[in-house]
Each structure stands twice: as C-alpha cells, then as structure tokens.
N, C-alpha and C positions, 0 to 999 in steps of 0.2 A: 481553498486556494483561489482567491477571486482576482483573476486577471484575464485580459483578452490578448490574443495574438493577432498580428496582421492577417494571418491566414484564415481567421474565423471572425472577421469583422462584420459579416452580413447579418441582417436582422437586428440592427443595433438596439431598437426599442425593447424587444423582448429580452435580449441579453442584459442590457443595462438595468432593466427592472429587476431581473434576477440578482445581479451583482449589487445593486443598491440595497435590495432587501437583505442580502447577505451582510453587507457592512452595517446595516441597522441592527442586526441581531448578534454580530460578533465583532470584536472580541469582548466589548464592554457592555453589550446589551443583555437582555434577559436570556437566561439559560434554563428555561423551563422545559427540560427534557421529559417528554411523555409521548404516548402513542396515539392519544385521541385526535390530535391535529392531523397526523398522517392518515389515520383511518377516515377522518372526515373528508380529507382531500380525495382519497381513493373512492369514497362513495360518490362524491360530486363528479368524479371522472367516469363513473359508470363501472367501477371495479375492474379496471384492466388487469389487475393482479390476479384475478380469477380466470383470466384467459391465457395464462402462461402454460404452454403444453409440456408434458413430460416431466423430467426431473427439475426441481427448483431447489438449489443448494444455497445455504447461508453460511458464510465463513467469518468466524470471529477469532480474536487472538491478539496478543500484544505485538508479536512479530511473526512473520511468515504468512500472514493471511493473504497479502497481495500475490505472493508467489503461488500459494495453493490455489487461489482463484484462477490465476492464469493457466496453471497446469490443468485444472479441471475443465476450463473452457476449451483448451486444446484437445483434451481427451474426447470430449463430446463432439467436437468438430471432426476429429479423426474417425469417429464412429458414424459420420455422415449426417449428423443432426444439425439443424439450424440453431445457433446459439445466441443468447443475449448475455452480456457481461456488464455488471455495474461495479465500478471500482472508484476509489478516491484516495488521495487527491489526483488531479491530472498533473502532468509534467509540463507540457508545452501548449496545449489548447484544451478548452473545456470539453469538447466533444469526446476526448479520450475516456471520459468517465463512463460513457455509454457506448458499448461496442456491439455490433451485429456481425456474427461470423468472424470475429477477431478484428474487425475494422471499425474505427470511430464512426459514430453516427454522422451522416452528412449534415453540414451546417443548416441547410434548408429544413431538414426534418427536425433538427434540434430546435430551431426557432419556431417552427410551426407548433410543435408539442409544448414548447415553453409558453407560448401565448395561451394555449388551452389551459395549462396548469395555472397560470397567473389569473386567468378569468375565474377559475374554480377555487381560488385561495379562500379557505375558510376563516382566515384572519391570523396574522402573525406568522405566516409560513416562513420557515428558515430556508437557506440556500440548499442544504443537504436534502431536506424534505422535498423541495421543488425539483431537484435533479432526480430524485427517486421517482417522483411522479412522471417526469419526462421519460425516464427509462421504462416504466411500466407501460406507458402509452406506446412507446416505440416497439417494445417487445411484443405486445399484444397485436399491434398492427402487422408486424412481420411474421406473426404466427411461429414464434420460436418453439423449438422442441426440447431445449434445455436452457436453464437460466442459472447464472451464478451471481449471487449478491454478496458483496463484501461489506461487512459491518463498518460503519464510520467510526464510532466511539462506543466502547463498552459492549453492550449487547441487549441487556434487559430492556432499556428504554430507547434503543436505537431505532430510527425510522424503519429500517429494513425488517425489524421484528413484527411490523404490522402486516407484512406480506406472508400468506400461507406458503409453507415450504414442505418439501418431501424428505429432506435430509439436512443435517447441521454438522458443523465441525468447529472445534476449538483447537487452534494450532499450538501456541505457546503462551505462557503467562510470565510476565515480568513487570517491573515498575515503569509506569508511564501514566500521565494524566491523573496523578494521585489526587489532585484537588477536586476532581469530579468522581473518580471511581473508588477512592479510599486509599489509605496509606499502608495497607498490608496486602500481601499476596492473596490472602483469604478473601479480603473484601473485593479485590480486583477480579478474582476467579468467580465470585458470586455474581458480579455484574456480567461477566462474559458468559457464564453458564445460563444466564437468563434467556438465551436464544433457544434453549431446549423446549421442545413442544410435546404435547401428549402423544405418545405412540410413535413419534418420528425418530428414526435412527440418528444417533449422535456418535460421531467419531472424534476422538480426543488424542492430541499429541502430548498431553500433560500426564506425567507418571501418577497413577492412582495411589501410589505409596506416599506421595507428597501431600501436604495439606491442600494446596490448590487443586491437585488432581482428585483428591477425595471429594472436594466440594462439587466438582463437575460430575463425577460418577454418582454421587448421592442425588444430585438434582435429576439426572437421567432416570435413576431408579424410582424416584418419587413420582415421575410422570409416565412410568411404563415405557420409556423410550429405549429401544434396543441400543446398547452401549458397546463401543469397541475402542480399546486403547491400542494405538500404533506407536511402538517405541522407536527411537532413532535407529535406523538400520545402519549396517556397515557401509561406509561411503569413503572413497579414496580420491584425492586430487589427481588429476591427469594433466598437469601443466596448464597451458592456456587453452587446451582443448575442452576442458570441462571437468566433470567428476564422474567416477565409475560407481554405479549403483545398480544392484540387481541385474548384473550382466549387461547393463546399458551404459553408454557414454553420453551423459546428459550435457548438452552444450551450454552450461552455465557454471560460473565459478562459485566456490564455497561448499564445503561438505555438508553444511546445514541444509542445502537444497535437496539432498537425498531424503531427509525426513519430510520435507514439503512434498516431494514427489510421491513418497509412500502414503502420505495422508490423502492426497488427491486420488490416488489409485484406489484407496480403501473406500472413499466416498462414492466414487464412480463404479460401484460394484455391479451396476447394470450394463456395463460395457464389456465387450469381448476383450480378453487380455491382449490380443494382437493389436487391436485398435487403441487400447490404452497405451501400449508401448509406443506406437506411432505418434500419439498425441504428446506424450512426455518428451519425445525427441524433437518435436516441432515447436514446443512452447518457447516463447521469448520473454525476457524479463528486463525491460529497460530500467536503468538506474539501480540494478541489483548486482553489485560487483561487476559492472559492465566495463569491458576492456576496450580501449581505443588505441590503435598501434602508434599514433603520433607520426613523426617525432616531436617532442618526447612522448612516449606512451602515457596514457592516463587510465586510472581505475576510478570509475564513478559509482558512488553508492549513496542512496538516500537515507542511510541510517541516521536516526535522530534521537536515540536513547542509548544508555550504556550497554544494554544487552545486545542491541543491534550493532553498535560500534565494535563490541568484542568479537562478534561474528565476522565483521568486515576485516578486522585485523588478523583473525585466524586465516581468512581467505587470502589475504596479502602474503602471510608467511608461507602458506601451503602452495600457492600458485606462482608467487614471485619471490622465492626465498632469497634472503639477504638484501632485499630492497629497503632502502631508507628514503622514502619519497619526500619530495616537497609537498607540503600539505596546503590545500586550499580549503578553508574552513569557514562555515557560518553556522549559527545556531539560533533557535527561537528562545525568547525570554522565559517561556514556561517549561523549558527542559532543565534537567539536572546538569547544568553547564560544568560544574566542578568535576563531577564523575566522568563526564565525557572527555574533558580536557586531560584529566589524569590518565586516562587510557591511551589517548592519542599521543601525548607528549613524548613518551619514551620511544615510540616507533617512527616519529617524524624527524625529518631534517629541518630545513627552513620552513617557516610557517607564514602563510599569507591569509589574513583574516579579512572577511568582507561581510556584506549584508545583502541578502536577496529578498527577505521577507520584510516588506515595508511596514506591515502592521505590528508584527510581534518580534521581529528579528533584533538581536542585540547589536548595538553599534560596533562597527569594525574596530574602532579605536579602543573601545572598552574590552573587546575580546583579546586584542593584541597585548593588553596590559596584564593578562593573567600570569601570575608568577610561575606556573608550571612550565611555561614556554622557555624560561631561563633566558630572556632577552633575545630569543630566536625569531620572534614574531613581528611582523609589520602589518599595517592596516592599509588596505586599498578598498575604498568604499564601493566602487563600481565593479560588479562581478566580472565583466568582460576584461577590464583592465587588470583585475586581480588574477584572472587566468593567465594573461600574458606575462605577468610578473612571476607567477609560480612556474611557468614553463621556462622562463629565463633562468630562474634559480635552479631548476632541475637540470638544465642542460640537455643536449640532444641524447646523451647516453643515460639519462636519469629517468625518473618516473614522477608523475603528479598524481596524488591521491585527493579526490574531491569528495568530501563527505560532511555530515553534520546536519543537513537540512534537505528536505524534499524540494523546497523552494530553490535552493542553490542548485540541486540536480536539474531542475526544470530550466533554470537560466543558463546553465553551462552546457547541457547536453546538445542543443542545436549547434553550438560553437564547435564542439568536439566532432559531431557528425559531419560538419562542413569543413573540418580541418582548419578552422579560423584560428 
C-alpha cells in the first residue's frame, strides 16, 4: 500500500525512495520471490534479526493473521514485555506497519532506519523487504522482548521467513492470490506451511482432517516441529459489546475472532494465563468489523476475498440482526470480484461503488455495472464523496457497510473517526 499521509510527510527523500522502489517492483515489475535478497540485506545491516530478544512469532494464513498478530502483541505487552510488531498493509500511514509497544514507529525513526536500509540495498529490494529491514533495525535498537511478524504473502518465500523465529502459526486457509500461490487449497497450504522451521513449535487453526490441514501437519512432522491444532472454540455474539469466548467478553465483533484469540493464546504459551487474558481484552483491531456509531452508524471491514466477506456478513447478521445496509464498496482487480459481489448483493440495500486503490482498483463505473446488483448500484469515484452518498442513502436510522478493500478501509477510516 504505497501512499503517504500528511501526518507522515517528514524525511521525504527516504520515504520517496522506498515508495518509488515499490512502484518499480509492483504491480507489473519482477515478482522474483525468494529469500536470498532479504538474507543479503540482513547481513549488510549487521543481522539485527539476531538481536531480537525473547519470543519471535511468525503468523501466516489467508485470513485472521492480522488479528492473531494483534492479539499476540497485546498478550506480550500485558505480560510486561517490550514488543515489536510488523504488520501489512497499513491503513492510514506507513509507520503503522512497524509498532513498538503497540504504537507506530515515530516518523523520525522510520526515516532514519529507511535511509540505512536503502544504503544497504543488495539490489532490487522490494518495498516489503525494505520495510522488514526497517522493522528489524527498529526492534533491535529498542531491545524488544517479544516480536510478532505477520507474513505478507504466502509463507515459504515471504521475506519474514528469512528471520529466525521461536514459534509459528498458520491461521486459516482459503482462496486468495491464486496466481502466485496456486489454484488449489493444497497448493496454497503448501506455501503457507513453508514457514515451518526445524524443531520450532507450530500452531495451526486448519483442521488436520482436511487436505490443507494435513499438508501443514505433515510439514511440521517432517521438520520435527512440535505441532498443535487449535479448533474453532465456542464463541457467541454479545450485541455491539463484542463476543463471548472462554468466559471473556472480547471487545471485537465477529465470532471468528474467538478462534483468532484461541490461536494467539496457544502461541503465547510462555505467558501466564492472567496476563494473556488481560492482553486479549486490551487488543484493538482497526478495520476488522469496526463499528462507528454515526449517525448513521457504519461497520468498516477490510475484507477483500470471499471467505473474509462471508465472515463479515455473518458478523453483520449476528451483531446487527435485520440490518440491510447501504453498501460502500471497492475491490482490487486481482480479486475474485464475482464471488465477492454475489455474496454481498443479497445482504445490501443501495450500493455505492468507488475506487480507492489507484494501482489495482477496479473503476467505480465498472463495478456498478455488475448484474448482481440488479440496478441498485451507482458509481462515485471519490471515496469521501462516495461515503457521503452512502450515508445519505442509509439515512440517519440506517447503516453503512464499508468493505471489499483494505485501501478503501484506509481511505474511509479517518473520515469515520472524525465524524466527517
């Protein structure tokens, strides 16, 4: 997600170099995914990844990995440990990708480490590899005591896999990025299971009775990695207060979050249960079925594949039963647009299509012409104007559902927070 915000405009040269390099390698540039370039970068940086103290957890999966990473980070902070968290993409500003003790890295530190990384570029460095290098430098400098690394894409060849870790987790497997990871769940699971390391414990949320689950379990066994399957636990919606799981009221919407919490607790098996509970209760998940009271109220979710959209719609039905929201929708061109629209269309009232991703996003007019909308959709190219239109269509007593794209969530969230 290559964009700058007014609040993070300092150090323009370092940031622009990063973003220019990103545009050079995505979306139409070389996609030579391998670990050698990241390893070479880390060597040139003096191996900051070897100076990460305590637990180092790597989180992979098609969906749920961002939530598991946030839960994990909160658990370790509640246990009194200094934490580093590497997530992608960011919503509003680039520093969100690299957090210390739950807070985005200050712009000055980001720019300082970015300059170091760019000077150490072994050649052809991608945006994701560069930001991982910045994260490792920042975490080593801060002497973190627990690190959480979210995989960007796949796992086997993801840059984060170049970093030594003490525990790994695969959350869920579903179809996404098939052009890169393969067209079957088995192929996708093989790529995700590539994060398994020799002798390093692996926690999985994928049923070992399923084909992708067997792939993960077999990979762990082949490496002598202690393996634990965590099934989806009983979780109940509790209105707009959150979900009830394991005698806790988690302040997040969607019963799927109970499984994410259970996975995080299983990974953080080195934390006292009381601290783990405090951490789970304190975790926050922006753009994950995030509710804004309005008026009109809005439900914001960055879901961008059919499995995640299905979870969003279940959360809508569980926490706001009977709602037929005005839909504010955008989607990237490399997603299964037809599957997503077919899921959303029966649940939505009026539909406003827009475009927030200027590189990969589908044009608003093209989205609005999809036959599944049955002539209920209109196109508003500017996301802020589209939000205003969706609010007007919902009315003060209605609801706006914003989903389909993390870029859209990043564009709309500041407006919802400001009540604009």
